[in-house]
C-alpha positions as CSV (number, residue, x, y, z in Angstrom):
1,M,15.1,-49.0,-19.5
2,R,16.7,-46.7,-22.2
3,V,15.5,-43.3,-22.0
4,L,16.5,-39.9,-24.5
5,V,15.3,-36.2,-23.1
6,A,14.6,-33.9,-25.9
7,D,14.2,-30.4,-23.9
8,D,15.7,-26.9,-24.8
9,H,15.8,-26.0,-21.1
10,P,19.3,-26.8,-19.6
11,L,18.4,-26.5,-16.2
12,F,15.2,-28.8,-16.8
13,R,17.2,-31.3,-18.5
14,A,19.5,-31.5,-15.5
15,G,16.6,-31.8,-13.0
16,L,15.0,-34.5,-15.3
17,R,18.4,-36.2,-15.7
18,S,19.0,-36.8,-11.9
19,T,15.4,-37.8,-11.6
20,L,15.5,-40.6,-14.1
21,E,19.1,-41.5,-12.8
22,L,18.3,-41.8,-9.5
23,A,15.3,-44.0,-10.3
24,G,17.5,-46.5,-12.3
25,F,16.6,-45.4,-15.9
26,E,19.4,-45.2,-18.2
27,L,19.6,-42.0,-19.7
28,V,21.1,-42.5,-23.2
29,G,21.1,-38.7,-24.4
30,E,19.8,-35.3,-23.9
31,V,18.9,-33.0,-27.0
32,E,17.6,-29.5,-27.3
33,S,16.0,-29.6,-30.6
34,G,13.4,-31.7,-32.5
35,S,15.9,-32.5,-35.3
36,A,18.4,-33.7,-32.8
37,A,15.7,-36.0,-31.2
38,V,14.8,-37.7,-34.6
39,D,18.6,-38.0,-35.6
40,E,19.5,-39.4,-31.8
41,A,16.6,-41.6,-31.4
42,A,17.6,-43.4,-34.7
43,R,21.1,-43.9,-33.3
44,L,20.6,-44.9,-30.0
45,A,17.5,-46.7,-30.1
46,P,15.7,-45.4,-26.7
47,H,12.5,-47.3,-25.2
48,V,11.1,-44.2,-24.4
49,V,11.6,-40.4,-25.7
50,V,10.7,-37.8,-23.1
51,M,9.7,-34.7,-25.7
52,D,9.0,-31.1,-25.0
53,I,6.5,-29.5,-27.8
54,H,8.3,-26.1,-28.4
55,M,11.9,-26.4,-29.3
56,P,14.1,-25.1,-32.0
57,E,14.6,-26.2,-35.6
58,L,11.7,-28.9,-35.5
59,N,8.8,-28.8,-32.9
60,G,8.3,-31.6,-30.5
61,I,4.9,-32.6,-32.5
62,D,6.8,-33.2,-36.0
63,A,9.7,-34.6,-34.0
64,T,7.5,-37.2,-32.4
65,R,6.0,-38.3,-35.6
66,A,9.0,-38.7,-37.3
67,I,10.3,-41.0,-34.6
68,V,7.1,-43.0,-34.2
69,A,7.0,-43.6,-38.0
70,A,10.7,-44.7,-38.2
71,R,10.8,-46.7,-34.7
72,P,7.1,-47.5,-33.7
73,E,8.8,-49.5,-30.8
74,T,9.9,-46.3,-29.1
75,G,7.3,-44.5,-27.1
76,V,7.2,-40.9,-27.1
77,L,6.1,-39.1,-23.6
78,V,5.3,-35.3,-24.0
79,L,6.2,-33.5,-21.2
80,T,5.6,-29.8,-21.8
81,M,3.9,-26.5,-20.4
82,F,1.2,-26.5,-22.8
83,E,-2.0,-28.1,-22.1
84,D,-4.0,-26.5,-24.7
85,D,-6.5,-28.8,-26.7
86,E,-4.6,-28.2,-30.0
87,S,-1.2,-29.3,-28.4
88,V,-2.5,-32.5,-26.7
89,F,-4.6,-33.7,-30.0
90,A,-2.0,-32.7,-32.2
91,A,0.8,-34.9,-29.8
92,M,-2.0,-37.9,-29.8
93,R,-2.3,-37.8,-33.6
94,A,1.5,-37.7,-34.1
95,G,1.8,-40.9,-32.0
96,A,2.7,-39.7,-28.4
97,R,1.8,-42.4,-25.8
98,G,1.7,-39.9,-23.1
99,Y,1.0,-36.4,-22.1
100,L,2.1,-34.6,-19.0
101,L,2.6,-31.2,-17.8
102,K,5.8,-29.7,-16.3
103,G,4.1,-29.4,-13.0
104,A,3.8,-33.0,-12.6
105,D,5.8,-34.4,-9.5
106,Q,8.4,-36.6,-9.8
107,D,6.7,-40.0,-9.1
108,E,3.8,-39.0,-11.8
109,I,6.8,-38.5,-14.3
110,L,8.7,-41.7,-13.4
111,R,5.5,-43.6,-13.5
112,A,4.7,-42.5,-16.9
113,V,8.2,-43.1,-18.4
114,E,7.9,-46.5,-16.9
115,S,4.4,-46.8,-18.3
116,V,5.2,-45.5,-21.9
117,G,8.3,-47.7,-22.2
118,R,5.8,-50.7,-21.4
119,G,3.9,-49.9,-24.5
120,E,0.9,-48.2,-22.2
121,A,-0.8,-44.8,-22.8
122,I,-0.7,-42.4,-20.1
123,F,-1.9,-38.8,-19.6
124,G,-1.8,-36.5,-16.3
125,P,-5.0,-35.6,-14.8
126,T,-5.7,-32.4,-16.3
127,I,-5.0,-33.8,-19.8
128,A,-7.1,-37.0,-19.0
129,R,-10.0,-34.7,-18.3
130,R,-9.6,-32.8,-21.5
131,V,-9.6,-36.2,-23.1
132,I,-12.7,-37.2,-21.7
133,E,-14.6,-34.0,-21.9
134,F,-13.7,-34.3,-25.9
135,M,-14.8,-37.6,-26.3
136,S,-17.9,-37.0,-24.3
137,R,-18.8,-33.9,-26.6
138,P,-22.0,-34.4,-28.9
139,P,-20.8,-34.8,-32.4
140,A,-20.8,-31.6,-34.6
141,D,-21.2,-31.2,-38.2
142,A,-18.0,-32.4,-40.2
143,Q,-15.6,-29.6,-40.5
144,P,-13.0,-29.6,-43.6
145,F,-9.4,-29.5,-42.8
146,P,-9.9,-30.4,-38.8
147,E,-6.2,-29.7,-38.3
148,L,-6.5,-26.1,-38.6
149,T,-7.1,-23.8,-35.8
150,A,-10.6,-21.9,-35.7
151,R,-8.2,-18.6,-37.1
152,E,-6.8,-20.4,-39.7
153,H,-10.4,-21.6,-40.8
154,E,-11.1,-17.9,-41.4
155,V,-8.0,-17.2,-42.9
156,L,-8.2,-20.1,-45.5
157,E,-11.9,-19.1,-46.1
158,L,-10.6,-15.7,-47.0
159,I,-7.7,-16.7,-49.4
160,A,-10.2,-19.1,-51.1
161,Q,-12.4,-16.1,-52.1
162,G,-9.2,-14.6,-53.7
163,M,-8.3,-12.2,-51.1
164,S,-4.6,-11.0,-50.5
165,N,-2.8,-11.0,-47.3
166,A,-3.2,-7.3,-47.1
167,R,-6.7,-7.5,-47.4
168,I,-6.9,-10.3,-45.0
169,A,-4.9,-8.4,-42.3
170,E,-7.1,-5.4,-42.9
171,H,-10.4,-7.7,-42.4
172,F,-9.1,-9.0,-39.3
173,V,-7.3,-5.9,-38.1
174,L,-3.9,-7.9,-37.8
175,S,-0.5,-7.1,-39.1
176,Q,0.3,-8.8,-42.4
177,K,3.2,-10.5,-40.5
178,T,0.8,-12.1,-38.5
179,V,-1.2,-13.2,-41.6
180,R,1.8,-14.4,-43.3
181,N,2.4,-16.8,-40.3
182,H,-1.1,-18.2,-40.8
183,V,-0.9,-18.7,-44.4
184,S,2.4,-20.5,-43.7
185,N,0.9,-22.7,-41.4
186,I,-2.0,-23.3,-43.5
187,L,0.1,-24.6,-46.4
188,T,2.2,-26.9,-44.0
189,K,-1.0,-28.4,-42.5
190,L,-2.7,-28.9,-45.8
191,R,0.8,-30.1,-47.3
192,V,0.7,-28.0,-50.2
193,A,3.4,-26.1,-52.0
194,D,1.9,-22.6,-52.5
195,R,-1.3,-20.4,-52.0
196,S,-2.9,-21.6,-55.7
197,Q,-3.0,-25.4,-54.4
198,A,-4.2,-24.2,-50.8
199,I,-7.1,-22.1,-53.0
200,V,-7.8,-25.5,-54.9
201,R,-8.2,-27.7,-52.0
202,A,-10.2,-25.0,-50.1
203,R,-12.7,-24.5,-52.8
204,E,-12.9,-28.4,-53.4
205,A,-14.3,-28.7,-49.4
206,G,-16.5,-25.8,-50.1
207,L,-15.0,-22.9,-49.0
208,G,-14.8,-19.6,-50.6
209,R,-18.2,-19.4,-52.1
210,V,-19.7,-15.8,-51.8
């Protein structure tokens, strides 16, 4: 089974390389950025890409989405330190077949790589519990733009009311740089080019009413 590893920590890649090769997997490449993962997945056609989330140039979520769109037959196994709901469900929405934490033991990682390579979905015990808990929650009223975090929803609400970044920063007692980052994330997630388009989308969804 052909495996590509995408992780920006050389020591972790070295340990994972040793684990995979001793188990008989063919390690076809190692990359340290999301954009390189997309390029090498297209060039090397691995069965499995083992993907970290936080990497330079392009994060692992966006890289997963691009790889799965271009090569649906390639399975992506996310192997990361992040276990928050936002990261887990973003990876699933992007098309990852598996999600493990970096604290998993070698046997668990090898089983996950093998399973993802066979087209199965697999999650570590901690992640599986989160998925089960999420699926068992009672339905809530539909909220527009579920891809946004709670804070991003709050910022978008104030944007829709016509507030500037400076006023939003004052309202939440945040730095203007933090607000700019929130606004940038909102524009990216809503797939709009600028603030004006974000306001239109928000107001169409019922936000910004005072």
